C-alpha positions as CSV (number, residue, x, y, z in Angstrom):
1,M,69.7,68.6,-15.4
2,T,67.0,66.6,-17.7
3,S,69.0,63.4,-17.1
4,I,68.8,63.5,-13.5
5,R,65.0,64.4,-13.6
6,F,64.5,61.0,-15.9
7,T,66.3,58.9,-13.4
8,A,64.8,60.2,-10.4
9,A,61.5,59.6,-12.5
10,V,62.3,55.8,-13.3
11,V,63.4,55.5,-9.7
12,L,60.0,56.6,-8.4
13,L,57.9,54.5,-11.1
14,S,60.1,51.2,-9.5
15,I,59.6,52.5,-6.0
16,L,55.9,52.6,-6.9
17,L,55.8,49.2,-8.9
18,L,57.6,47.7,-5.8
19,A,54.6,48.7,-3.4
20,S,51.9,47.8,-5.9
21,V,53.5,44.4,-6.2
22,D,54.0,43.9,-2.3
23,I,50.3,45.0,-2.0
24,S,48.9,42.6,-4.1
25,A,50.9,39.9,-3.1
26,Q,49.7,40.5,0.4
27,Q,46.0,40.8,-0.8
28,E,46.6,37.5,-2.6
29,Q,48.1,36.0,0.8
30,G,45.0,37.4,2.5
31,T,42.5,35.7,0.2
32,A,44.5,32.5,0.4
33,E,44.5,32.9,4.1
34,T,41.0,32.9,4.2
35,E,40.3,30.2,1.8
36,I,42.5,28.1,3.7
37,G,40.5,29.0,6.6
38,Q,36.9,28.5,4.8
39,A,38.2,25.1,3.7
40,E,39.3,24.5,7.2
41,L,35.9,25.1,8.8
42,N,34.1,23.4,6.0
43,A,36.0,20.1,7.0
44,N,35.5,20.3,10.5
45,I,31.9,20.7,10.0
46,N,31.4,17.6,7.5
47,F,33.5,16.1,10.7
48,C,31.2,16.7,13.3
49,R,28.2,15.8,10.9
50,G,29.8,12.7,10.6
51,L,30.2,12.3,14.5
52,M,26.6,13.1,14.8
53,R,25.6,10.5,12.1
54,E,27.4,8.1,14.5
55,R,25.4,9.2,17.3
56,N,28.6,10.5,19.0
57,Y,27.2,13.8,20.4
58,E,29.5,14.4,22.9
59,G,32.5,14.2,20.6
60,A,30.9,16.5,18.1
61,S,29.7,19.0,20.6
62,A,33.2,19.6,22.1
63,L,34.6,20.4,18.3
64,L,31.3,22.9,17.6
65,E,32.1,24.1,21.3
66,T,35.5,25.3,19.9
67,L,34.3,26.5,16.3
68,Y,31.8,28.3,17.8
69,E,34.1,30.7,20.1
70,K,35.9,31.3,17.0
71,Y,33.1,31.7,14.3
72,P,30.2,32.9,17.1
73,D,27.9,34.0,14.0
74,N,28.1,31.1,12.1
75,T,24.4,29.8,12.0
76,V,25.4,26.2,10.7
77,V,27.9,25.8,13.6
78,I,25.3,27.3,16.1
79,S,22.5,24.9,14.6
80,L,24.7,21.8,14.9
81,L,25.7,22.7,18.3
82,I,22.1,23.2,19.5
83,Q,21.2,19.7,17.9
84,C,23.9,18.2,20.3
85,Y,22.6,19.9,23.4
86,D,19.1,18.7,22.0
87,Q,20.2,15.2,21.8
88,L,22.1,15.3,25.1
89,Q,19.2,17.2,26.8
90,Y,21.7,20.5,27.7
91,Y,19.0,22.5,27.2
92,T,20.4,25.3,29.5
93,K,23.5,25.3,27.2
94,A,21.5,25.4,23.9
95,A,19.2,28.2,25.8
96,E,22.5,30.6,26.5
97,I,23.8,29.8,22.8
98,I,20.5,31.0,21.6
99,Q,20.0,34.0,23.5
100,R,23.5,35.3,22.7
101,Y,22.8,35.2,19.0
102,L,19.5,37.0,19.7
103,K,21.2,40.1,21.2
104,N,22.9,40.7,17.8
105,Y,20.0,39.2,15.7
106,P,16.8,39.8,17.7
107,D,14.2,39.3,14.8
108,N,15.6,36.0,13.5
109,F,12.4,34.2,13.3
110,N,13.6,30.4,13.2
111,M,15.9,31.4,16.3
112,R,13.4,32.9,18.4
113,L,11.0,29.8,17.5
114,L,14.0,27.6,18.6
115,Y,14.1,29.6,22.0
116,A,10.7,28.9,22.8
117,E,11.2,25.1,21.8
118,V,14.2,24.9,24.2
119,L,12.3,26.8,27.1
120,A,9.5,23.9,26.5
121,K,11.6,20.9,26.9
122,Q,13.2,22.9,30.4
123,G,9.5,23.0,31.5
124,E,9.5,26.5,31.4
125,L,6.1,26.5,29.8
126,D,4.9,30.2,30.8
127,R,8.2,31.7,29.6
128,S,7.9,29.7,26.2
129,E,4.6,30.5,25.9
130,D,5.4,33.8,26.1
131,I,8.1,34.0,23.3
132,Y,5.5,31.9,21.2
133,R,3.1,35.1,21.5
134,Q,5.6,37.5,21.3
135,V,6.9,35.9,17.7
136,A,3.1,35.7,16.9
137,E,2.6,39.2,17.6
138,S,5.7,40.3,15.5
139,I,4.2,38.5,12.4
140,A,1.0,39.7,10.4
141,V,-2.2,37.7,10.6
142,S,-2.1,37.1,7.0
143,N,1.6,35.1,7.3
144,V,-0.2,31.7,7.4
145,I,2.7,29.7,6.8
146,R,4.7,31.3,9.6
147,L,1.8,31.2,12.2
148,Q,1.3,27.7,11.4
149,A,5.2,26.7,12.2
150,I,4.6,28.6,15.5
151,V,1.4,26.2,16.1
152,Q,3.3,23.1,14.7
153,S,5.7,23.9,17.3
154,M,3.5,24.3,20.0
155,V,1.9,20.8,19.1
156,R,4.9,19.2,18.8
157,H,6.3,20.3,22.2
158,N,3.0,19.3,24.0
159,L,1.6,22.9,25.3
160,G,-1.5,21.4,26.0
161,D,-4.3,23.8,26.5
162,R,-2.0,26.8,25.8
163,I,-2.1,25.7,22.2
164,I,-6.1,25.6,22.2
165,L,-6.0,29.0,23.6
166,F,-3.3,30.5,21.2
167,I,-5.5,29.1,18.2
168,D,-8.6,30.6,19.6
169,S,-6.9,34.1,20.1
170,L,-5.5,33.6,16.2
171,R,-9.0,32.9,15.1
172,A,-10.3,36.1,16.7
173,L,-7.7,38.1,15.1
174,A,-8.3,36.4,11.5
175,S,-11.9,35.9,11.8
176,D,-11.7,32.7,11.2
177,S,-13.1,30.1,12.8
178,T,-11.4,27.1,10.8
179,L,-8.0,28.4,11.6
180,F,-5.6,25.7,12.3
181,A,-8.5,23.3,12.8
182,I,-6.2,19.9,12.4
183,Q,-3.6,21.1,15.1
184,R,-6.6,22.1,17.1
185,G,-8.2,18.7,16.6
186,S,-5.0,16.8,17.5
187,V,-4.8,18.7,20.8
188,L,-8.4,17.4,21.5
189,E,-7.2,13.8,20.5
190,S,-4.6,13.9,22.8
191,K,-6.8,14.9,25.6
192,K,-9.4,12.3,24.4
193,L,-11.9,14.9,23.4
194,Y,-12.9,13.0,20.3
195,R,-16.4,14.2,19.7
196,E,-14.9,17.7,19.9
197,A,-12.0,16.9,17.7
198,V,-14.3,15.5,15.0
199,L,-16.4,19.2,15.3
200,E,-12.9,20.5,14.4
201,Y,-12.3,18.6,11.5
202,Y,-16.0,18.6,10.1
203,P,-16.1,21.7,8.4
204,L,-12.8,20.9,6.3
205,L,-14.6,18.2,4.7
206,R,-15.7,20.4,2.4
207,D,-12.4,21.6,1.4
208,T,-11.1,20.1,-1.9
209,S,-7.6,20.7,-1.0
210,R,-5.0,18.6,0.9
211,T,-6.3,19.7,4.2
212,G,-9.4,18.4,3.5
213,N,-8.0,15.2,2.5
214,D,-6.2,15.5,5.6
215,A,-9.5,15.6,8.3
216,E,-11.2,13.2,6.4
217,K,-8.6,10.9,7.1
218,R,-8.5,12.0,10.7
219,I,-12.2,11.2,10.8
220,M,-11.8,7.9,9.6
221,D,-9.2,6.9,12.2
222,L,-11.3,8.2,14.9
223,L,-13.9,5.9,13.6
224,D,-11.7,2.9,13.3
225,F,-9.8,3.3,17.0
226,A,-12.3,1.5,19.2
227,D,-11.9,4.1,22.1
228,S,-13.0,6.9,20.0
229,Q,-15.9,5.2,17.6
230,Q,-19.0,6.0,19.6
231,Q,-17.8,9.8,20.2
232,A,-16.9,10.6,16.5
233,E,-19.9,8.6,15.3
234,E,-21.9,10.8,17.7
235,G,-19.8,13.9,16.5
236,L,-20.9,13.6,13.1
237,L,-24.6,12.5,13.1
238,A,-25.1,15.7,15.0
239,Q,-24.2,18.1,12.3
240,S,-27.3,19.7,10.8
241,D,-26.2,19.9,7.6
242,L,-25.0,16.5,7.1
243,P,-27.8,15.3,4.6
244,E,-25.7,18.2,2.1
245,N,-22.3,16.9,2.9
246,A,-21.4,14.4,0.5
247,R,-17.8,13.7,1.9
248,A,-19.3,13.4,5.7
249,L,-22.1,10.7,3.9
250,K,-19.1,8.6,2.2
251,I,-16.9,8.7,5.5
252,L,-20.1,7.4,7.4
253,S,-20.8,4.8,4.8
254,T,-17.6,3.3,4.6
255,Y,-17.8,3.0,8.6
256,Y,-20.6,1.5,8.6
257,L,-20.0,-0.9,6.1
258,K,-16.6,-1.9,7.8
259,S,-18.9,-2.3,11.0
260,G,-20.9,-4.8,9.5
261,R,-24.0,-2.3,10.0
262,F,-25.1,-3.1,6.6
263,D,-28.8,-1.0,6.7
264,E,-26.7,2.3,7.5
265,A,-24.0,1.7,5.2
266,F,-26.7,1.0,2.3
267,D,-28.9,4.3,3.4
268,F,-26.0,6.6,3.7
269,T,-24.7,5.6,0.4
270,V,-27.9,6.2,-1.4
271,S,-28.1,9.4,0.1
272,R,-25.1,10.3,-1.1
273,D,-25.8,9.4,-4.6
274,S,-29.0,11.3,-4.7
275,L,-26.9,14.5,-3.3
276,E,-24.5,14.0,-6.3
277,G,-27.3,13.8,-8.8
278,F,-28.2,10.2,-9.1
279,D,-25.4,9.5,-11.4
280,G,-25.2,6.1,-10.1
281,G,-21.1,6.0,-9.7
282,T,-21.5,6.1,-6.0
283,L,-23.5,3.3,-5.7
284,L,-21.4,1.4,-8.3
285,S,-18.0,2.2,-6.2
286,Y,-20.0,0.6,-2.9
287,M,-21.3,-2.7,-5.1
288,Q,-17.1,-3.0,-6.0
289,T,-16.2,-2.3,-2.5
290,C,-18.3,-5.0,-1.3
291,L,-17.0,-7.4,-3.9
292,E,-13.4,-6.7,-2.8
293,R,-14.6,-7.4,1.0
294,K,-16.5,-10.7,-0.1
295,L,-19.4,-8.8,1.2
296,Y,-21.7,-10.7,-1.8
297,Q,-24.8,-10.2,-0.4
298,Q,-24.3,-6.6,-0.1
299,A,-23.0,-6.1,-3.5
300,A,-26.6,-7.9,-4.8
301,R,-28.8,-5.7,-3.0
302,M,-27.5,-2.7,-4.5
303,G,-27.5,-4.0,-7.8
304,E,-31.1,-4.8,-7.3
305,Y,-31.7,-1.0,-5.8
306,L,-30.1,0.1,-9.2
307,F,-32.3,-2.1,-11.6
308,G,-35.0,-1.5,-9.7
309,R,-34.9,1.9,-10.6
310,R,-34.6,2.3,-14.4
311,E,-36.4,5.3,-14.7
312,I,-33.8,7.4,-12.6
313,Y,-30.6,5.3,-13.4
314,R,-29.3,4.0,-16.6
315,P,-26.8,1.4,-15.6
316,G,-23.8,1.3,-17.6
317,S,-21.8,-2.1,-18.5
318,E,-19.9,-1.9,-15.3
319,V,-23.0,-2.2,-13.1
320,Y,-24.0,-5.3,-15.3
321,L,-20.8,-7.1,-14.8
322,V,-20.2,-6.2,-11.2
323,Y,-24.1,-7.2,-10.3
324,A,-23.6,-10.4,-12.3
325,D,-20.2,-11.3,-10.7
326,A,-22.3,-10.9,-6.8
327,L,-24.7,-13.1,-8.0
328,V,-22.4,-15.8,-9.4
329,R,-20.8,-15.8,-6.0
330,L,-23.9,-16.2,-4.6
331,H,-24.7,-19.1,-6.7
332,R,-27.6,-17.4,-8.3
333,Y,-26.5,-18.7,-11.5
334,D,-29.7,-18.2,-13.3
335,E,-29.9,-14.4,-12.3
336,A,-26.5,-13.6,-13.1
337,I,-27.3,-15.1,-16.6
338,A,-30.1,-13.0,-17.2
339,V,-28.6,-9.6,-16.3
340,L,-25.9,-10.7,-18.8
341,D,-28.2,-11.8,-21.6
342,D,-29.9,-8.2,-20.9
343,L,-26.5,-6.6,-21.2
344,F,-25.8,-8.3,-24.6
345,A,-29.0,-7.7,-25.9
346,T,-28.9,-3.7,-25.0
347,A,-25.5,-3.1,-25.5
348,Q,-24.6,-0.5,-28.3
349,E,-20.8,-1.5,-28.6
350,D,-18.7,-4.6,-29.7
351,G,-16.5,-4.4,-26.9
352,V,-19.6,-4.6,-24.3
353,R,-21.2,-7.7,-26.2
354,V,-17.7,-9.4,-25.7
355,E,-17.5,-8.6,-22.0
356,A,-21.3,-9.9,-21.7
357,L,-20.2,-13.3,-23.7
358,Y,-16.8,-13.9,-21.8
359,A,-18.8,-13.5,-18.4
360,L,-21.5,-16.2,-19.4
361,G,-19.0,-18.5,-20.8
362,L,-17.0,-18.3,-17.2
363,I,-20.5,-18.9,-15.6
364,H,-21.0,-22.2,-17.8
365,L,-17.5,-23.0,-17.6
366,D,-16.6,-22.6,-13.8
367,A,-19.8,-22.8,-12.4
368,L,-22.0,-25.1,-14.0
369,G,-19.3,-27.4,-15.9
370,D,-20.8,-26.9,-19.1
371,N,-17.7,-27.0,-21.4
372,D,-19.5,-26.8,-24.8
373,R,-21.9,-24.5,-23.6
374,A,-19.0,-22.1,-22.6
375,I,-17.0,-22.9,-25.9
376,D,-20.0,-21.8,-27.9
377,Y,-19.9,-18.6,-25.8
378,F,-16.2,-17.9,-26.3
379,D,-16.7,-18.7,-29.7
380,S,-19.8,-16.2,-30.3
381,A,-16.8,-13.4,-29.2
382,Q,-15.2,-13.9,-32.4
383,F,-18.1,-12.2,-34.4
384,F,-17.6,-9.2,-32.6
385,Y,-13.9,-8.8,-32.4
386,S,-12.8,-5.6,-30.8
387,R,-9.6,-4.4,-28.9
388,N,-11.5,-4.6,-25.5
389,P,-9.2,-7.3,-23.3
390,A,-12.2,-9.6,-22.7
391,Y,-12.0,-10.7,-26.6
392,L,-8.4,-11.8,-25.8
393,A,-9.5,-13.2,-22.5
394,A,-12.4,-15.3,-24.4
395,M,-9.6,-16.4,-26.7
396,M,-7.3,-17.7,-24.1
397,T,-9.6,-18.9,-21.9
398,R,-11.3,-21.3,-24.7
399,P,-8.3,-23.7,-24.5
400,I,-9.4,-24.5,-21.1
401,C,-12.7,-25.7,-22.0
402,Y,-10.9,-28.3,-24.3
403,L,-8.7,-29.0,-21.2
404,R,-11.4,-29.8,-18.8
405,K,-13.3,-32.2,-21.8
406,G,-9.9,-34.1,-21.9
407,E,-9.0,-33.1,-25.6
408,L,-5.7,-32.0,-24.7
409,Q,-4.1,-31.7,-28.2
410,K,-7.2,-29.8,-29.2
411,A,-6.3,-27.5,-26.2
412,A,-2.9,-27.2,-27.1
413,E,-3.4,-26.1,-30.6
414,D,-6.1,-23.4,-29.2
415,F,-3.3,-22.2,-27.0
416,D,-0.9,-21.7,-30.1
417,A,-3.9,-19.9,-32.1
418,G,-4.0,-17.2,-28.8
419,L,-0.6,-17.0,-28.8
420,K,-0.6,-15.7,-32.2
421,L,-2.8,-13.0,-31.2
422,N,0.4,-11.3,-29.4
423,P,-1.2,-11.4,-25.8
424,P,0.5,-9.4,-23.0
425,D,3.2,-11.1,-21.4
426,E,1.0,-12.5,-18.2
427,V,-1.6,-13.9,-20.6
428,R,1.4,-15.5,-22.8
429,E,2.9,-16.9,-19.4
430,R,-0.1,-18.5,-18.4
431,A,-0.9,-20.3,-21.9
432,E,3.0,-21.8,-21.9
433,Y,2.6,-22.8,-18.2
434,Y,-0.5,-24.6,-19.7
435,K,1.3,-26.2,-22.6
436,A,3.7,-27.4,-20.6
437,L,1.6,-28.9,-18.6
438,I,-0.3,-30.6,-20.8
439,L,2.8,-32.1,-22.3
440,F,3.2,-33.5,-18.7
441,F,-0.5,-34.9,-18.7
442,E,0.6,-36.7,-22.1
443,K,3.6,-38.4,-20.3
444,Q,6.3,-36.5,-21.8
445,Y,7.8,-36.0,-19.0
446,D,11.5,-34.7,-20.2
447,S,9.3,-32.1,-22.8
448,S,7.4,-31.0,-20.2
449,H,10.7,-30.4,-17.8
450,V,12.1,-28.4,-20.5
451,A,9.3,-26.2,-21.6
452,L,8.9,-25.4,-17.4
453,K,12.5,-24.2,-17.6
454,K,12.0,-22.2,-20.5
455,L,9.2,-20.2,-18.7
456,L,11.2,-19.7,-15.5
457,V,13.8,-18.1,-18.1
458,D,11.2,-16.0,-20.1
459,H,8.9,-15.4,-17.2
460,P,11.3,-14.9,-14.1
461,R,9.0,-12.8,-12.1
462,G,5.7,-14.3,-13.4
463,L,2.8,-15.5,-11.5
464,Y,3.4,-19.1,-12.4
465,V,6.9,-19.5,-11.4
466,N,5.8,-21.1,-8.1
467,D,3.8,-23.4,-10.0
468,A,6.5,-24.1,-12.4
469,V,9.1,-24.8,-9.9
470,R,6.9,-27.1,-8.0
471,M,6.2,-29.1,-11.3
472,M,10.1,-29.3,-12.2
473,V,10.7,-30.5,-8.7
474,I,8.4,-33.1,-9.1
475,I,9.4,-34.7,-12.5
476,D,13.1,-34.6,-11.0
477,E,12.1,-36.4,-7.7
478,A,9.9,-39.1,-9.5
479,G,12.5,-39.6,-12.5
480,D,13.0,-43.3,-11.5
481,S,9.6,-44.1,-10.5
482,P,7.9,-43.7,-13.6
483,E,4.7,-45.6,-12.1
484,Q,4.5,-42.8,-9.5
485,L,5.1,-40.0,-11.9
486,Y,2.3,-41.8,-14.3
487,D,-0.2,-42.0,-11.2
488,Y,0.6,-38.1,-9.9
489,S,0.0,-37.0,-14.2
490,N,-3.1,-38.7,-13.8
491,A,-4.4,-37.4,-10.7
492,L,-3.3,-33.8,-11.6
493,L,-5.5,-34.2,-14.9
494,F,-8.8,-35.3,-12.9
495,E,-8.0,-32.3,-10.9
496,E,-7.7,-29.9,-14.0
497,R,-10.9,-31.7,-15.4
498,R,-12.9,-31.0,-12.1
499,M,-13.3,-34.9,-11.4
500,S,-12.5,-34.2,-7.7
501,D,-13.4,-37.8,-6.5
502,S,-10.9,-39.3,-9.3
503,A,-8.4,-36.8,-8.3
504,M,-8.4,-37.8,-4.3
505,A,-8.5,-41.4,-5.2
506,G,-5.3,-40.9,-7.3
507,L,-3.6,-38.6,-4.7
508,S,-4.5,-41.1,-1.8
509,K,-3.0,-43.8,-3.5
510,I,0.3,-42.0,-3.7
511,A,0.2,-40.6,-0.6
512,N,0.2,-44.3,0.7
513,D,2.5,-45.8,-1.5
514,P,5.5,-47.6,0.6
515,D,7.8,-46.0,-2.3
516,A,6.7,-42.4,-0.7
517,V,8.4,-40.9,-3.5
518,L,5.6,-38.4,-4.2
519,A,3.7,-38.9,-0.9
520,D,4.4,-35.5,0.3
521,I,3.6,-33.2,-2.8
522,A,0.3,-35.8,-2.8
523,L,-0.5,-34.7,0.7
524,L,-0.1,-31.3,-0.3
525,G,-2.6,-32.0,-3.2
526,L,-5.2,-33.4,-0.9
527,A,-4.8,-30.5,1.2
528,E,-5.5,-28.0,-1.4
529,L,-8.2,-30.0,-3.1
530,S,-10.1,-30.8,0.1
531,L,-9.8,-26.9,0.8
532,S,-11.4,-26.5,-2.7
533,Q,-14.4,-28.5,-1.5
534,A,-14.7,-26.0,1.8
535,D,-13.5,-28.9,3.8
536,S,-11.0,-27.0,6.1
537,L,-10.5,-29.7,8.6
538,A,-9.7,-32.6,6.2
539,A,-7.0,-30.0,4.6
540,V,-5.4,-29.3,7.9
541,R,-5.1,-33.2,8.4
542,Y,-3.2,-33.8,5.5
543,I,-1.1,-30.8,6.4
544,D,-0.1,-32.1,9.7
545,S,0.3,-35.4,8.4
546,L,2.6,-33.8,5.6
547,S,4.5,-32.2,8.3
548,I,5.1,-34.9,10.5
549,R,6.1,-37.5,8.2
550,F,8.5,-35.4,5.6
551,E,10.0,-32.8,7.9
552,D,12.5,-31.8,5.6
553,S,10.2,-31.8,2.4
554,Y,10.5,-29.0,0.0
555,Y,6.6,-28.5,0.0
556,R,6.2,-28.6,3.7
557,P,6.5,-24.8,4.0
558,Y,3.9,-24.5,1.7
559,G,1.9,-26.6,3.6
560,L,2.3,-24.6,6.5
561,K,1.6,-21.6,4.9
562,L,-1.8,-23.1,3.6
563,K,-2.7,-24.1,7.2
564,A,-2.0,-20.4,8.3
565,D,-4.4,-19.4,5.3
566,I,-6.7,-21.7,7.0
567,F,-6.6,-20.4,10.8
568,A,-6.3,-16.6,9.3
569,E,-9.9,-16.7,8.8
570,T,-11.2,-17.4,12.0
571,V,-10.9,-15.1,14.8
572,E,-9.8,-17.2,17.7
573,L,-7.0,-18.8,15.4
574,R,-5.3,-15.9,14.1
575,G,-2.7,-15.9,16.6
576,Q,-1.9,-19.2,15.9
577,A,-1.6,-18.5,11.9
578,V,0.8,-15.4,13.0
579,E,3.2,-17.7,14.4
580,I,3.2,-19.6,11.1
581,Y,3.8,-16.7,8.9
582,R,6.7,-15.5,11.4
583,S,8.5,-18.9,11.3
584,L,8.1,-19.2,7.7
585,L,9.6,-15.7,7.1
586,E,12.6,-16.6,9.6
587,K,13.5,-20.2,8.2
588,H,11.9,-20.2,4.7
589,A,12.8,-16.7,3.8
590,N,13.8,-17.6,-0.1
591,Y,10.3,-19.5,-0.7
592,P,8.6,-17.7,-3.3
593,F,5.5,-17.1,-1.5
594,I,7.4,-14.8,1.0
595,P,5.8,-11.7,-0.2
596,A,2.2,-12.9,0.1
597,V,3.1,-14.2,3.6
598,R,4.3,-10.7,4.7
599,K,1.2,-8.9,2.9
600,K,-1.0,-11.6,4.9
601,M,1.0,-10.5,8.6
602,R,0.4,-6.8,7.5
603,E,-3.6,-7.6,7.5
604,L,-3.8,-9.5,10.5
605,Q,-1.6,-7.1,12.2
606,E,-3.8,-4.2,11.0
607,I,-7.1,-6.1,12.1
608,S,-5.9,-6.9,15.6
609,G,-5.0,-3.2,15.9
610,S,-8.4,-1.7,15.2
611,A,-10.2,-4.2,17.2
């Protein structure tokens, strides 16, 4: 009996074990089928994305519609399908899918917003506005992020006056008159109500966050645009608290400076500085901006204002240096020297003294042509050794003085001494280029070529790469014409020594030589030298001669760029400049000056766009 019971128990246990194995197998099979299904869905979704990247929206939508029927709640499938319908302008189909989804998930914020957008695209603006309002009403006024999403969506879909009314209603609820001012202002701009737009942006100028920066940029853009300038200016000037709004004063100062209304620019800058406590920082910034824009007279005017009010201001070294720089560019050298002498006498730090000595040395070197006096100033910098970059600049500029004097060996030795100071890469490159040039002046052409080639290897992206390549080409081209190379070396040395008449005579001889080995580079040199003497007409004549006589010359593109640069300075000739730049970009894209050409093209396009 016991044996029978035991056997029955074993059989029952076996049945249970088999059943559990069968259930487990079924579960594993179900899991595997689910994983296979998910993998297949993901593969199909990725395939559809690929079709959409290829702009095959018809093909993608066909497959997505099949997937949608199988997975009606899959938000990825729905989103991609709506994107396809949007591109195909099947707005009715998109609306149907969204409505179907909202029946099951009526509180989905993103889908409700999408529904309002689709209705707007269909031209059903009343229904679209109703949906926007319903969505907004379901959100707390404190939820600015979602409310902002609604407003931005309305702006993108051009709901016009409805946006203004909508924002006004939100402002009333939130008791905030500046709520969504950027968006409201953009709508006013689209309606060409520029003055009203400025009134929206103006209160935000006191905001130090990104919103305030955005408002400032928008006002500046309105002042830059010819159609909106007057209204924008009137809107700012009408503000009663303008004298207490430093950011608004800055905007107007910048605008008036760009517009050439220098008296207004000056006055608003001074007002802003007084508002900021007479620290002079705003005035210095104004002077620096004037220098950058070559408004030297305006920079000097502000310098005179600063130095005439010592009871209020204590000009820092930077003010002295910028003021002196402006005076130098106005050829008021005695005044500039007096300012720098004052800086040297009153400076408390060796670094500032070195800066003053370096600036004084540059005036005597470049402006007055007094090489010996310049050397004295650069030598004096050694007595005030400091880590100030001006010290190294003085030591590395002193050899230029010897070069100008024609003392080539002394110049080379001085460059070697400067290189022992372990200067930055760009300073080292300059010294090495001049050492190679000195070898060329000494008629050691092979050694100069080797030094120039080494410079290209050591500084492949340096500032002197262009000059080094030109010199190497000259040495290669004139290798069989030592007389031409000799004459060119002398002419180039005369130019380096600022002996312009001798340089012009030497280059003219080469340009007119029947051998014509270096005539093309000589013509380019004559053009560059003429331009340095402010004779742009002569420069253009030399460039035209180069272009006609040497159509295939390596230097012809350099001449054309120089011609375009000259034309770019004259409003009536800027169109021709752009054409030359464009031709250079198309035909000579590998020349080292191409980045500068692109930059100049952008500048001219910005000027023409704001005109």
